[in-house]
C-alpha positions as a printed Julia matrix, in Angstrom:
105×3 Matrix{Float64}:
  -0.03  -0.09   -0.03
   1.6    3.12   -1.16
   0.37   6.68   -1.65
   1.48   8.51   -4.76
   0.67  12.19   -4.25
  -0.63  13.13   -7.86
  -3.17  15.67   -8.49
  -5.76  13.13   -9.15
  -5.31  11.24   -5.91
  -5.14  14.46   -3.78
  -8.66  15.3    -5.39
 -10.04  12.03   -4.73
  -8.94  12.35   -0.98
 -10.67  15.75   -0.96
 -13.74  14.26   -2.28
 -13.57  11.36    0.33
 -13.1   13.94    3.02
 -16.53  15.65    1.89
 -18.26  12.29    2.02
 -16.91  11.63    5.46
 -18.28  14.91    6.61
 -21.71  13.97    5.03
 -21.53  10.6     6.8
 -21.15  12.42   10.21
 -24.19  14.66    9.32
 -26.17  11.69    8.42
 -25.08   9.72   11.64
 -26.2   12.62   13.57
 -29.73  12.57   11.74
 -29.25  15.7    10.3
 -31.51  14.77    7.28
 -32.41  18.32    6.31
 -28.68  19.11    5.33
 -27.78  19.51    1.76
 -24.12  18.23    2.36
 -24.87  14.61    1.21
 -26.17  15.83   -2.01
 -23.12  17.95   -2.4
 -21.07  14.96   -1.62
 -22.6   12.8    -3.97
 -22.44  15.8    -6.74
 -18.77  15.97   -6.07
 -18.22  12.02   -6.56
 -20.47  11.9    -9.61
 -18.47  14.93  -11.22
 -15.03  13.35  -10.05
 -15.74  10.0   -11.51
 -16.97  11.31  -14.76
 -13.92  13.77  -15.09
 -11.17  11.42  -13.95
  -9.75   8.92  -16.6
  -9.22   5.52  -15.13
 -11.2    5.92  -12.02
 -14.47   4.04  -12.0
 -17.24   3.48   -9.64
 -20.19   1.11   -9.78
 -22.93   3.17  -11.13
 -25.58   1.01   -9.32
 -23.84   1.82   -6.06
 -23.47   5.57   -6.86
 -26.88   6.23   -8.14
 -28.69   4.13   -5.43
 -26.97   6.17   -2.86
 -27.98   9.43   -4.58
 -31.51   8.21   -4.54
 -31.43   7.33   -0.95
 -30.09  10.64   -0.18
 -32.85  12.27   -2.03
 -35.35  10.07   -0.5
 -34.23  10.83    3.18
 -34.97  14.54    2.58
 -38.65  13.86    2.65
 -40.23  15.04    5.77
 -43.53  13.09    5.66
 -41.72   9.69    6.36
 -42.19   7.92    9.58
 -39.49   8.08   12.13
 -38.58   4.38   11.6
 -38.47   4.44    7.92
 -36.48   7.69    7.84
 -34.09   6.04   10.03
 -33.84   3.01    7.68
 -33.24   5.19    4.83
 -30.7    7.23    6.56
 -28.78   4.07    7.7
 -28.66   2.93    3.9
 -27.51   6.39    2.77
 -24.86   6.18    5.48
 -23.93   2.72    4.39
 -23.61   3.59    0.66
 -21.47   6.71    1.41
 -19.33   4.47    3.54
 -18.86   1.92    0.73
 -18.18   4.75   -1.54
 -15.46   6.21    0.52
 -13.84   2.69    1.0
 -13.71   2.25   -2.68
 -12.16   5.37   -3.47
  -9.7    5.19   -0.84
  -8.74   1.77   -1.81
  -8.3    3.16   -5.4
  -6.12   5.86   -4.05
  -4.02   3.51   -2.08
  -3.58   0.81   -4.58
  -1.63   2.91   -7.26
């Protein structure tokens, strides 16, 4: 495991840092925050812009859909908690995949 400090790797680390901040917001049940949506926007832009960096689109867009769904205020407390947990889990998996991509090269 070696870290090569290229501009692409450093940008990916910054995107992961934003995703970790969004995970913290979701873990504290601040579902009205736009930070998870901003994190997904940054991940999508980075994935499309960087050559050779790929992320499973199913995972990416499922997480985006969950982050959009958690914003609904009319859901029950239990269902909102479940959707928030799934959104947090997908962001954790995305962060893990991105960091493993950074540390493998």
